[in-house]
N, C-alpha and C positions, 0 to 999 in steps of 0.2 A: 714216106719216111717210116723206117722200121721202129717197132715199139721198144722203148728204152726208158728206164726210170730217170735218166739224165736228160731226157728231152726237155727243152726249154718250155716254160709254162705258156708262152705265147701261142704255141701250136695246139693247145687244148681248145676244144670247141667252146665258143662264147668268150674266149679271152682276147687274143690278138695283142699286137705290140703295145698299145697304149695302156691297157689293163695290166699287161705283164710288167710295165714300169711301176705301177702301183703295188703289185705283189713284191717286186724286187726291193722296194723301200722297207718292206717288213722282213726281208731276208728270205723270201720264197722265190726261187728262180727256176727250179726244175719240178718235174712231175713228182719226184720223190718227196720234195719239200711239201708239195700240196697234199699228198696222201697222209702226211703226218700233221696236218692242220686240223685238229680234232674239234668236234662240237663242244660247246660249253654247257649245253643242257638239251633236254628232250621233252616232247609232249607225247603222252600215251593215251589212247582211247579209254583204257580201263580206269583212268583217274578222272575222266571228264564227266560232269553232270550237267543237266539243264536246270533252269531256275526252279521248276516244280520239284525236281528231285532234291535240290539243296534244301529247300524249305522243309521237305519231309525229313531229311537227315537232321536238321536242327531241332525238330520236334521230338526226336528220339534222344536228344542230349549230346549229339555228335560234337566233338570239340577239336577235330583235326583239320588239316589243310586240304582243300579241294581245288580242282581246276574247272573253269567254266568258260565257254566261248560266247562272245557277244559282239554286236555291232554298236558303234558309238552313235548315240542319239543326240546328246548335247553335252556341253562342258561349261562350268561356271566357277568363278572365283568368289568365295563367300566369306563373310566375317564370322569368326569364332571367338567370342569375347573380344580381347584386344588383338587377337591374331587373325591371320587369314587361313583358309583352307581351300584346296582345289578339288572339285568334284566332277567326275565323268559319269554320265548315265548311259548304261548299255542295255540292249534288249536281245533276247534270243526267242526261239519259237514258243516259249512257255511263259514269258514275262520279262520283267526288267530288274536291274540291280545297279547299285552305285559302287564306285571306287573312289576313295578319298585320300588326299595327301596333305600333310601338315608341313612338310619340308620339301625343298626343291621345286617350288611351285612354278618358277619361271621356266624351268626345263620341261615340266609336264604340260604346261599350257601350250607350248609349241609342238608338243609331241603327238597329241591325239587330235584327230580330225573326224568330223561327222561322216558316217558311212563306212569307216574302216572297221575291220574285224580284228579282235584281239582275243588271245587266250589269257585269262586272268587266273593267277594262282595265289591263294592265301587262305586264312582261316575266316569263314563266313560268320557274321553276327547280324542280329536284327537291330536296326537303329531305333531310337526312341519314337520315331515317327512311323515305325512298322515297315521300313524298307529293308530289303536284303542288301548288306553292305560289306565291303572289303576295305581294310585300312592298309595303306602302303603295300599293295600287292606286287608280286613279280608279274611281269607281263611280256607277251611276245605278239608281234603283229603278224597276221595271216592275210593272204589274199582270199578273195571269194572262192576261187577254185579249191584252194587248200582247205579252207574252212568246211566246205561242203564235202570234199573227199575225205577229210579227216573224220567228220561225224559219221559218214556212211561206211567207210572201209576200216576205220580203227587203226590205221597204220601209225607207226612211231615217227614223228617228225623231228629231225635234228635242228638245233639252232647254234649258230656260230657267232663268236664275237667279231664284229665288223668294224675295224678301225677306220678313222677318217680318210686314210690313204685309199682304201677301197671304195668308200662312199663317194669320193671325188670323181670316180669313173663310173658312177651309177651301179655299183655292185651292192645289192641289197640281199635280204634273206633268201628270196626266191632264186635270184640269179646265181648266188654263191652255191646254193644247193644243186642247181643244174650243172654248174662247173664241176663240183665235187662228184656228182653222180656219174658224169662222163669219165672222170679220172679213175674212180674206183672200179667202174665196170670194165674199163679197158686196160688198166695197168696193175691192179692189185695182185694179180697172179705172178707178177715179175718180182715181187718182194722176197728177198732171201731171209731165211730163218736166222735169228740171232741167239737163240738159246739151245743148249744141248738137248737132244731128244730124250735123254735120261730124265732130265728135270721136267720136261713137258709131259712125259708119261707118268712120272711119279705124282705130279700135282694135277693131272688131267687138265692141262692148260690148252687153250685154243692155239692153233698155229698162228704165226704172225699175219699170214694172208687172211685167214678167217677173222682175226681180230680187227684188222683194218676195215674189212667189209662191214662188220657188225658194229663197229664203233661209229661209223659214218651213217649207215642205213640198216639199223637192226632188223633182223627177221622176226625177233621176238624179244620180250623183256628178259627172258632167261639167257639168250645169247648176248644181249647187251651187257648183262651182269658178268657173264664169263669173259667178254672182251675187256671190260673194265678190270677184272681180276688179273687178267694176263698183263695188262699195262702196268698195274700197280706192282705186281710181282717182279716184272723185269726191271722197272725203275729202281726199286729198292735193292734188288739182287745185284745190279751193276754197281750201285753206290757202295754196297757192302763188300763187293769184290775189291774195289779200290781201297776201301778202308782196311781190308784184310791184308792187302799188299803193303800198305803203309806200316801196319803193325808187324808184319813179317820182316820188313826192312829194319825196324828198330830192334826187335827181339832176337832175330836169327842172323842178321848180316852185320850190323854195327856192333863193335866191341866196346863195352862200357867199363866203368871203374868198379872195383870191389872195395868199398869203403869199410874200414874197421870201425866198429862202434865202441867208443870209449865211454862205457856206462858210468864210470865214476865221475867224469867231467860233466856228463849230462845230468846226473843226479845232483851234483853240487850246484849247477846252474838252476835247476828246478827248485832246489831248497831255498834259494835266495829270491825267488819270485814273490811278490806281495799277494799272490793268490795261488789256489790249487787248480791244476788242470782237471777238467771233467773226464768222466769215463770215456766219453765219445772222442775227446781229443787224444787220450792215451791210446785208444784203439787205432786211430788214424796214424799216430806216430809209430805204432808197431808195424803197420803196413808199409810205411815209408822206410823204416829201418831195414825191413826185409828186402825191399827193392834196392836200396843203396848198397846192400851187402852182397847181392847175388851175381854181380859181374856183367849184367846186361843193363843197358841204359834205362833208367826209370823214365816212364812217360805216364804221369799220373795227373788226374783231374781232382782237385780238392774243392768240394762244394760245402758251403756252410752259410747258413742264413745270416742276415745282418747282425753283427755283434756276437757271433758264436765263438770267436777266438781263433780264426785261421792264421793270423799274423804270427802268433807265438809258436804255432806248429811249424810254420815256414821258417822261423828263426832257428828253431832246434834242428831242422833239416839242414840249414846252412852251416850250423855249428859242426855237424858231423863231417861235412866236406872240408871245413876249415881245419878241424883237428887232424885231418889226413894230409894237410899241406896244400890244399887247393883253394882257389878263390871261389866266392859265392856271389851271384849277381841277382838283384831284385829289381825288376822292371815294373813301374807303376804308371798310370795314365796321366796324372796331373802333377804340377810342381808342388802344390800345397800338400798333396798326399805324400809325395816323395819326401818333402821336408819334415812332415809329421813322423813318417817311418824313421827317418834319419835321427831325429831327436830322441824318439822313444827307444830305438834299438841302441843308440850310443849310450843312453843312460843305463840300460840293462847290462851292457857289456863293459861298463866303465872300469871294472876291476879285473877284467880278464886279459888285458893286453892285446885284444883283437882290435885292429885298426879299421875304421869305417869311413868310406868316402861317399860324397854326394855329388852327382854330376847332373846338372840341369842345362837347358838350352841357352838361357840368358846369362847375364853377368859379364865380368871383364874377361876378355880373351886370354890375358896373361894368367889369371887365376884358374880358368878352365884348363889351359894347357898344362899347368902345374899338376892339377889333379889327374889329367890323362897320362902324364909322364909317370906319376906315382902308381897308377893302375898297371901300366905296362911293365914297370920295374918291380912289381910285386910288393910295393910298399903298403898296399891296402889289401886286407883279407876279405872284406865284405863291401860290395859296391852297390849303392842304391841310386837309381836314376830314372829319368823319363825317356822320351824318344831320343834324347841326346845320346843315349847308349848305343843307338843303332847307326850313328854316323860312321862313315868308312874309316875316319882317322882315329877312332877309339879302338885300341887293341888291348886285349887282356893278356895276362901272363900264363895262367893255367886254370881255366874255368872248370870247376868240378860239378857245379849245380847252377841251373838257371831257374829262377822263380818268376812267374808272370802273374801279377795281381790284376784283378778285373780283366781277365783275358779277353772277353768279348769286345773290349775297346781297342784291341789291336788286330790288324789283319794278319792272315796266315803268312804273308810275305815278310811282315815285320817280325813276327815271332821267329820265323825260320832264320832271318838275318842275324838275330841275336844268338840263337842256338848255335849257328854255324861259326860264330867267333871262338867257340871252343872245339875240342875234339871229343865228340860223343858225350857231352855232359849229361847228367841226370836232369830231367825237366819236370817241374811241378807247376801246373797252371791252376790258378785259383779264381773262384767266382763267388760273389755274394748274391748273385741272381740265380736262385735255384733252377735247375734244368729238368724239365719233364723226362720221364724214363725213356720215352720213344726217341727224343733228341739225343739222350745219352747213348742209346743203342746205335744210332745212325751216324750223325755228324761227328760225335765224339767216340765212335766205336773202336778206334785204335788206342784209346786211353784206358788205363785202369782207373777206377773211380773210387774215391773215398768221400764219405759224407760225415760232417760234424753235425749231429742231429740234436745235441743238447745246447742250451744256453748256459752261461756261467751260473753258478749257484746263487740263490737269493734274488734272481731277476724275476720280476713280476710281468705277466702278460700286459701289453699295452692296451688300454681301453680306447676303442675307436668309435666315434659317433659321427653321424651326419646331421648337419645343421644348415638352416637357410640364412641368407644375408640378414634377414630380420632379427636373427638372434645374436648378431655381432656385438651390440652394446652389452649384452649379458656376458658374452665370451671375453670382451675386453675387461669388464669388471672382475671376472674370475682371474684373469691374468694379473691384474693389479693386486688383488687380494693375495694371490700366491707369491707375488714378488715380495710381499712383506714377510713371507716365510722363507725367503731367499731361494725360491724356485724360479728358474729362468725359462724363457719361452722363445720359440721360433715362430715367425709369421711369414708364410711363403706366398709369393705371387708369381703368376706365369710370365709376366713381362717386366722389363726394366723401366720402360717409358710407356705412357698412355698411348694406345693405338686407336686411330680413327677407323680402322678397318674392322676391328674386332671389339666386341663388348666385353673386354677383359680388364681386370684390375692390374695396376702397375705398381712396382715396388717403390719407385721414387715418389710418386704421387702420394701414396699412403704413408710413407716414411715421414714426410712433412706434416701431413694431416694428423697422424696419430701422435707424433712427438709433441705437437703444439696443443693437442686437445686431450683425448682419452688417456694418453700416457705421459702427460706433462709432469707428473710426479716421479716418473721412472727415467732411468738412463737407457736410451734407445740407440742402437747401431744399425748400419745397413751394409749389405754385401751383395754384389752382383757380378755376373760373368765378364763385364767390360773392364773390371779392375785388373791390374797386373797381379800376378800370383803373390808378389810381395805385399801388395795392398790387401789382398784377400787374407793372406796369412796374418797380417797385423790385426785386422778386424777379428778374425777367429781367435787369435791369442788373447785379445782384450776381452772377448766374450768368455773364453775359458777361464780367464782370471777374474771374472765377475765384474768387469768394468761396465758391462751392459746388463740390464735386466731382460731386455727384449732385443732380438735380432731380426730386423726386416730383411728378407732375402728372396732371391729368385731360386731356381733349382740348383744353383751352384753348390749348395750344401749337401746335395745328394751323396757326394763322396767328400767327407770332410773330417775335421778334427773331432775326436770324442770329447763331449762336454757332459760329464756325469750329472751335473747339476741342472741341465736343461731337460725338463720333463713334460713340457707342453709344446706341441707343434700344431699350428693352425694352417691348413692348406686351402687357400682361396681358389675359386673357380676349379674345384677339384674334378669336376666332370671333364675338364680339358686334358687331364693327365692320363697316361697309360698306367696299367695296373702294376707293372714291375717298377715303374718310377714312383708311384704312390707308396709302394712297399719300401723302396729304398729311402724315400724321404721320411717315412714313419720310423725307420731304423735309426734316425738321428737322436731319438729320445729313448728312454728305457735303458740307459747305460749304468744304472745304479740299482740299489735295492728299494728305491722309492717308486710309488705308483706313477706311471706315465700316461699321458693322454694325447690322442691324435684326433683333431677336429677337422672333418672334411666339410668345407663350406660350399654349398652349391645351390642351384635353383630349386624352387618349391616343386616344380613339375618332376625333376629328377628324384627328389626325396620321396614324392608320392609313388613313383614307379618302383624305386628301390625297396620300399616297404612291402610291396606286393610280390617281390621276387623270391625265388628259392635259390640255394647254392647250386643245385642241379638244374640247368636250364635246357636240358635235352628235349623237354616237352615243347619248346618254342620252335616256330618255323624260322627259316633263314632270314626272312624279311623282318620278323619280330625281333630277332637277335640284333639285326643291324639297327633297328629303331631304338633298341633299349641298351645298347652297349655301355653307355656311360652309367646308367643305373645299375647294370649288372656288375660293373667294376666296383662301384661304391658299396653296393650290398655285400660283395665278397670281402672287401676290406673291413667292413663292420662285423662280419661273421667269423673271420679267422685271422690269426697272426702267422699261420703256417705258410711259409714261402713256397713250399712245394705244391700245396693245394692251389695257391694263387697262380703258380706258373702253369699248371694244367689248364686253368680257366683262361689265362692269357693266351696260351697256345691255341685254344679253340676259338677265341675271339679274333685273334690277329693272324693266325697261321705262322709257320716257321720262318717265312721269308724275311721278316724285319725285326726278329728278336734273337738274342743270344749270339749275335755276330755271324749268323749263317751267311749273310751276304758277303761278309769279309772273308769267310773261310775258304772261298774258292770253289765250293761245291755247286753243281748245277741246281737250279731251283726245282723243288719237287712239284710236279704238275698233276700227278695222279694219286699219289698216296696221301691219305689223311692221317697225319701223325697222331691225332687224337683217337681215331676210331679203328685204325688198322693194326693194332698192337700185335695180334696173333700172327698176321701175315708177315709183319716186319720180323718177328722172332724167327719164323720159318725161313724167310729169305736170307736172313743174316746167318743162320746155322748152315744153310746150303752153301753160301758164299765162302764162309770161313773154312768149311770142310774141303771145298774144292781147291782153295788156295793152299791149304795145308798139304793136300795130296799132290798138287801140281803148282808149286810157287812160280814157275816160269811160264805157266799157261801154254805149254808146248804140245800137249796132247791134241790130237786132231779135232776133237769136239770142242776144245777150249780155245782154239785159234780164233773163232768168231767172237768169243768174249774179249780176247785181247784186242781185236780190231775195234770192237764197240767201245772199249775203255779208252783207247787212244783217241778216238773221235770225240767222246764225251768230255774227257779231261785234258784235252790238248792245251788248254790255257791255264791249267792248274800248276801251282808252284812245284808240286810233287809229280809232275808228268813223267819225269824220268824213272819213277818207281814202277811204271807199267813196263814189264820186261819186253 
């Protein structure tokens, strides 16, 4: 059989039909697929020490991570106070060392066997008994041959993630390396280049053939680094080419509206507001006005921390479109938030003659149809709604601007469906979840970005403290004392009902307990996600009207009605929440000129760890970060109220895949680029991509045809696929 990258995997040495079926379950069917199945990590001779060398390093005060190879001597499960720990004793030619785990004991107990060789990577310490020890280390299993060859020759060994589908046909580390070695040796020369030679030369990038060879089996650390750089650059360059095509389509192909700005009407509206806009809000409004006036469709992202005043800026933007005879649409993620916006905006516009509609998914069919008919007949100037606005039978008359609140809660297809109900309307998407600059550059690179960086005047920074369960009686007493001063409080729990599976507090259980005991002198309400939106709204309105002193809640209040008099929030089992969610919950208080407090209730162990941490945790190894994630989040919350700083920390802790709606955005997941560390490379790749698309928007130049082909392959499932020329 002639060599071909489309050769089925089964014909590769050591694969065969049965193993090929296992690969196919993972989406790998051809040799080409196999070549792009890259290692997840490596071991290098230069980072490996023996026991004697490690002890010598420790005596010099060394505090970094090292790698050591040892054979399993024994394993034991031991008591550690009221908890268990799992210990494995290893030996090498110069002595012995221990590895211990406090979590995942069941997994590790079945993983290590006597006589097996492992490469252990972590920060070494001396135990109180004088033993060399590693806590929760990274590890890779080696066979005897690899262990010996590794120590003697110093070669770099790749390690691959091996899913259960491959393990079921006895494919392990060694056998997978042999399969990949054969494929790389015999087929990597057939790989076609995907980048223009001009970019390869400008940035001294490896060819794709050399990249594949050195990413699988590096000849040196230097070539491994160059292979990684090539993959990072190409990944972000292709993404930015696509983003540049999207932006080109909006700015240069679609024709938008040129709205006239009626300054007198806007000034009159502003003069009737019960507050003054901040300088930051005025600056953002200036940017939006310019967009709405210039004749090309506005495509702007408005970022503003919790309580910064994005809604009033959005309302003024909608008024500009309405003054020009167009409809304005505001899409929000929840019924209770939509209803809140409807009531607040209707009050502000009561004397203007502007008609506001609210369209929700529930309610009587007849009433809903009446509203829809009014929208279509242009009886309403401003339409507020939830996902109901996306239904096919909802037709607008002449939409001039679409505003999407909490945009990360909507998928790209949903956002596009609403926008397409108009003819090139201006688009403003808003988020109260601050977005790190690298995500702003990449996923949101087709948008112009505005930031409201100031809070309204006279707002005080929320004081955030970490407390243990043992302090709850004192916290409850403080809440009772403050209630006498007419200060209201939220108490948040992670669950609605008690769970047998998790040791977490439930809202229902503590609502009954607290109402009858610690808060028996107070009025106590409860809200949770299983209520209908009308029930939730009724509870929130009662809370806002001070019919309750304390509101027991789940995270449903993360996006909710503003209650200026609520200035205490207690978040139970805080270690279980993500950083952005904690920040959103904290934003429920501090909505007035009074001092607000956020109390994060967690385990003593987490408090102890948090007290030892710094805001910058770059000094920690990956295993240490994983072990301390909860403490890092809580420490960050107690150190800063700055949502942008918190978003950078969240990005490093969680990666971009599950935050800010990137999964919903339709973009391929980033496999090589680290959005936290590769800022300069991202800037370079973005500049190259935007310049290339600006010079050749149809990608018709010979050197750019390969880019067009790569984009069509990478983005074939994307809603904007048709933008690739």
